[in-house]
C-alpha positions in Angstrom: 29.4 24.1 -19.5 28.1 20.7 -20.7 27.3 18.4 -17.7 29.1 15.1 -17.7 27.2 11.8 -18.1 28.6 8.4 -17.2 29.5 7.7 -20.9 31.8 10.7 -20.9 34.0 9.0 -18.3 34.2 5.7 -20.2 36.2 6.0 -23.3 37.5 2.5 -23.5 38.8 1.9 -27.0 37.1 -1.6 -27.2 33.8 -2.8 -28.4 32.8 -6.5 -28.0 35.6 -8.5 -29.8 36.3 -5.8 -32.4 40.0 -5.0 -33.1 39.8 -1.6 -34.6 36.5 0.2 -34.2 34.7 1.4 -31.0 32.0 3.9 -30.0 32.2 6.7 -27.5 30.0 9.5 -26.3 32.4 12.5 -26.7 32.1 15.8 -25.0 34.1 17.5 -27.9 32.0 15.9 -30.5 28.8 16.6 -28.6 27.3 13.2 -29.5 28.3 9.8 -30.7 31.7 9.3 -32.2 32.9 6.1 -33.9 36.6 5.6 -33.4 39.0 4.0 -35.7 42.1 2.6 -33.7 45.0 2.1 -36.1 47.3 1.3 -33.2 45.8 -1.8 -31.5 49.3 -2.7 -30.5 49.3 0.5 -28.2 52.5 1.8 -29.9 52.7 5.6 -29.9 55.5 8.1 -30.6 54.3 10.2 -27.6 54.3 9.0 -24.0 52.1 11.7 -22.5 52.0 11.8 -18.6 48.2 12.1 -18.8 47.5 9.3 -21.3 44.9 6.9 -20.1 46.2 4.0 -22.2 47.9 1.3 -20.1 50.9 0.4 -22.1 52.1 -2.2 -19.6 49.6 -4.7 -21.0 50.2 -5.8 -24.5 48.0 -4.7 -27.4 45.7 -6.9 -29.4 47.6 -7.0 -32.7 49.9 -4.9 -34.8 48.6 -5.2 -38.3 45.6 -3.3 -39.8 43.1 -5.6 -41.7 41.1 -3.2 -43.9 38.3 -5.7 -44.7 37.8 -6.4 -40.9 38.0 -2.7 -40.1 35.3 -1.9 -42.7 33.1 -4.7 -41.3 33.4 -3.4 -37.8 32.6 0.2 -38.8 29.6 -1.0 -40.8 28.2 -2.8 -37.8 28.7 0.3 -35.6 27.0 2.5 -38.2 24.1 0.1 -38.2 23.7 0.2 -34.4 24.0 4.1 -34.5 21.5 4.5 -37.3 19.0 2.1 -35.6 19.5 3.7 -32.2 20.3 0.3 -30.8 23.7 1.5 -29.5 21.9 3.6 -26.8 20.5 0.4 -25.2 24.0 -0.6 -24.2 25.8 0.7 -21.1 27.4 3.2 -20.9 25.6 4.7 -23.9 22.2 4.4 -22.2 23.3 7.3 -20.0 23.5 9.6 -23.0 21.0 12.5 -23.1 18.6 12.7 -26.0 20.6 15.6 -27.5 23.8 13.4 -27.4 22.1 10.5 -29.2 23.3 11.6 -32.7 26.1 10.3 -34.8 28.5 13.2 -35.1 31.7 11.8 -36.6 34.0 9.0 -37.4 37.3 9.7 -35.8 40.9 8.4 -36.4 42.1 8.1 -32.9 42.8 5.3 -30.5 45.7 3.7 -28.5 48.4 5.5 -30.4 49.1 8.1 -33.0 46.9 7.2 -36.1 49.2 8.9 -38.6 52.0 6.4 -37.8 50.0 3.5 -39.2 51.3 2.0 -42.4 49.0 2.9 -45.3 47.2 5.7 -43.4 45.9 7.3 -46.6 44.5 4.0 -47.9 42.5 3.6 -44.6 41.0 7.1 -44.8 40.0 6.4 -48.4 38.2 3.2 -47.4 36.4 4.8 -44.5 35.5 7.8 -46.6 34.0 5.5 -49.2 32.0 3.6 -46.6 30.7 6.9 -45.3 29.5 8.0 -48.8 27.9 4.6 -49.5 26.0 4.8 -46.2 24.6 8.3 -47.0 26.3 9.8 -44.0 26.8 13.3 -45.7 26.4 15.1 -42.4 28.9 13.0 -40.4 32.4 14.4 -40.2 35.6 12.6 -40.5 38.0 13.7 -37.8 41.7 13.1 -37.4 42.8 13.4 -33.7 46.6 13.7 -34.0 49.7 14.6 -31.9 50.8 16.7 -34.9 54.0 14.7 -35.3 53.5 13.4 -38.9 51.1 15.9 -40.5 53.6 16.6 -43.3 54.5 13.0 -44.1 53.6 12.4 -47.9 51.1 9.5 -47.2 49.5 11.6 -44.4 49.0 14.6 -46.6 47.4 12.4 -49.2 45.1 11.0 -46.4 44.3 14.6 -45.3 43.3 15.5 -48.8 40.7 12.6 -48.8 39.6 13.5 -45.2 39.1 17.2 -45.9 37.1 16.3 -49.1 34.7 14.4 -46.8 33.6 16.9 -44.2 36.9 16.5 -42.6 38.4 18.2 -39.5 41.9 18.1 -38.1 42.2 18.2 -34.4 45.9 18.7 -33.7 47.7 18.6 -30.3 49.8 21.4 -28.9 50.3 21.0 -25.1 53.3 23.3 -24.5 54.9 26.6 -25.3 58.5 25.5 -24.7 60.7 22.6 -25.6 61.3 21.8 -22.0 57.6 21.5 -21.0 56.8 19.5 -24.1 59.5 17.0 -23.2 58.3 16.8 -19.7 54.6 16.3 -20.4 54.4 14.7 -23.9 57.7 12.8 -23.4 58.4 12.4 -27.1 61.5 12.1 -29.1 59.9 14.1 -31.9 61.5 17.6 -32.0 59.3 20.3 -30.8 60.3 22.4 -33.8 58.8 19.7 -36.0 55.5 19.8 -34.3 55.4 23.6 -34.8 56.5 23.4 -38.4 53.8 20.7 -39.0 51.1 22.8 -37.5 52.1 25.8 -39.4 52.3 24.2 -42.8 49.0 22.2 -42.3 47.1 25.2 -40.9 48.2 27.4 -43.8 46.3 24.9 -46.1 43.4 23.9 -44.0 41.9 25.5 -40.8 42.7 23.2 -37.9 41.3 22.8 -34.4 44.0 23.0 -31.7 43.7 20.7 -28.8 45.6 21.7 -25.6 45.5 19.7 -22.4 46.8 21.5 -19.3 47.0 19.6 -16.1 48.4 19.5 -12.6 51.6 17.6 -12.8 53.5 16.8 -9.7 51.4 19.2 -7.8 51.8 22.1 -10.1 49.9 23.5 -13.1 51.8 25.2 -16.1 53.9 28.2 -14.9 53.1 31.7 -16.0 56.1 31.7 -18.2 55.0 28.5 -19.9 51.5 29.9 -20.6 53.0 33.1 -21.9 55.3 31.1 -24.2 52.3 29.1 -25.3 50.2 32.1 -26.2 53.2 33.7 -27.9 53.5 30.6 -30.1 49.8 30.8 -31.1 50.3 34.4 -32.0 53.4 33.6 -34.1 51.7 30.8 -35.9 48.7 33.0 -36.8 51.0 35.8 -38.0 52.8 33.3 -40.2 49.5 32.4 -41.9 48.1 29.5 -39.7 44.3 29.3 -39.7 42.7 28.0 -36.5 39.1 26.8 -36.5 39.1 27.0 -32.7 40.8 25.8 -29.5 39.7 23.0 -27.4 41.2 23.6 -23.9 40.8 20.8 -21.6 42.2 18.8 -18.7 42.4 15.2 -17.4 39.0 13.7 -17.3 39.6 10.0 -16.7 42.1 7.9 -14.6 45.6 7.7 -15.8 48.4 5.3 -15.1 50.4 8.3 -13.7 49.1 9.1 -10.3 50.7 12.5 -10.4 48.9 13.6 -13.5 45.7 15.2 -12.1 43.0 17.6 -13.4 43.4 21.3 -13.2 40.5 22.9 -11.3 38.0 24.8 -13.3 39.0 28.2 -12.0 42.6 27.6 -13.3 41.3 26.5 -16.7 39.1 29.6 -17.0 42.0 31.8 -16.2 44.0 30.0 -18.9 41.3 30.5 -21.4 41.1 34.2 -20.6 44.8 34.6 -21.2 44.5 32.9 -24.6 41.5 35.1 -25.5 43.5 38.2 -24.5 46.3 37.2 -26.8 44.2 35.9 -29.7 40.9 37.9 -29.8 38.4 36.2 -31.9 39.7 32.7 -31.5 36.8 30.4 -30.6 37.7 28.6 -27.4 35.8 25.7 -25.8 36.7 24.7 -22.2 36.2 21.2 -21.0 36.6 20.7 -17.2 37.7 17.8 -15.1 35.6 14.8 -14.0 33.6 16.7 -11.3 32.6 19.3 -14.0 32.7 22.2 -11.4 34.6 25.5 -11.3 36.3 25.6 -7.9 36.8 28.9 -6.1 
């Protein structure tokens, strides 16, 4: 279990006066991740109960200025390559092994694949990565899985996967009812599953699942069974999973009743998934105290 540092608890998607690009020390990246926020307006097609984005305050802007985005990312790459980024708080709390540029991630205040011209943005960032000699730096899409089969998104994924790409795709539920309660999206659950299947047949994907305590309860036994059964069915239909990131709430959220599951519960969930899908690599990321409670 990786111990938390202060920077893990501060994932504000802002940096100075930038509109699109921001740095974070990410547990799941195990180092420095440079984020690309294609939703500075905070618009999202999910409304997850655990989302830390405060949508009651308006976003900065609704357009994507590619030239400005590239300038911002180039500046962050300079700071990362020189090491100067680690002189700023909270990045000065990063341990030496975390002071490495791991990835450029399409993430942010909404679902990145909803951005107009998504594939064009990926192409520009990939070109910048090549021009700066960042051959070991990954391009990561962190997605709610809602638009993985949209033509422009597929085109963007082709570029992404040709440049050390990884797809980190959300699946937080085993049933339509729980999906609607936790992710609160109008996107049909069947579309999420179809997108995951078709994408993972072509490229191995990393699943991201957040389980939490919601209104005083964790996911029911029936929900967890339905979830593991879904993963089994996807694999049997040809989906390739690179691994599973199983995590819980780590930072404050606008919803007071969205709270972290304790470590014991997370470990039990991980064991259930391992039993159902032997051989699937699973990483468990605990809540803000980082402890396994008895």
